[in-house]
C-alpha distance (Angstrom), angle and dihedral (degrees) to the residues before:
residue distance angle dihedral
M1 . . .
K2 3.74 . .
K3 3.82 91.2 .
A4 3.74 90.5 50.1
K5 3.72 92.5 51.5
Q6 3.91 89.7 49.4
V7 3.79 91.0 50.7
L8 3.85 91.5 49.5
A9 3.83 89.4 48.8
I10 3.76 91.8 50.3
V11 3.76 92.8 46.3
G12 3.67 90.8 50.3
I13 3.81 93.0 49.6
I14 3.77 91.2 50.6
L15 3.79 93.2 48.2
L16 3.75 93.9 49.2
V17 3.80 94.3 47.0
A18 3.80 90.7 48.6
L19 3.72 88.9 47.7
Y20 3.82 93.1 53.5
V21 3.79 93.3 44.7
S22 3.80 92.1 50.5
T23 3.73 90.6 49.1
L24 3.81 90.1 53.2
I25 3.76 92.4 48.1
F26 3.82 90.3 49.6
A27 3.77 89.8 50.3
I28 3.73 93.1 50.7
F29 3.82 93.6 52.3
D30 3.79 110.1 62.9
N31 3.76 99.4 -124.1
P32 3.82 121.5 165.3
K33 3.79 89.5 -132.1
T34 3.75 95.5 56.7
F35 3.80 95.6 112.5
T36 3.74 90.7 49.1
L37 3.77 91.1 50.8
L38 3.76 90.1 48.6
G39 3.76 93.2 53.0
A40 3.78 88.3 49.6
S41 3.75 88.7 50.9
V42 3.75 92.4 51.1
A43 3.81 92.5 47.7
A44 3.83 91.6 48.4
T45 3.79 90.6 49.0
I46 3.82 86.6 61.9
V47 3.71 100.4 36.5
I48 3.85 100.5 46.6
P49 3.79 95.6 59.2
V50 3.80 90.9 43.6
M51 3.69 91.3 52.9
L52 3.79 93.0 48.6
W53 3.81 89.5 49.6
V54 3.86 89.0 52.3
M55 3.78 92.1 50.3
G56 3.86 89.2 49.5
V57 3.86 89.9 52.9
F58 3.77 90.5 49.0
L59 3.76 90.4 51.5
R60 3.80 91.3 50.3
I61 3.81 89.5 49.5
A62 3.79 92.1 49.0
K63 3.78 90.2 50.4
K64 3.78 91.8 52.8
D65 3.81 89.3 50.9
D66 3.78 91.7 52.6
N67 3.76 91.7 50.6
E68 3.78 93.9 52.7
K69 3.83 94.9 58.2
């Protein structure tokens, strides 16, 4: 379970860093959809950590179920 949490944390870090870098790149290039992409970036900044937290909770629940058998 510890390895799974570490993998989820690393995946989350990579996704968030890629998200911030892509937002910066989109802001540098004058694209007409910059505000749409910024909104998507803000939404993903909230959604990605929540999804990773939910996966961690499911892993914890699955481990409890395995111990009960």
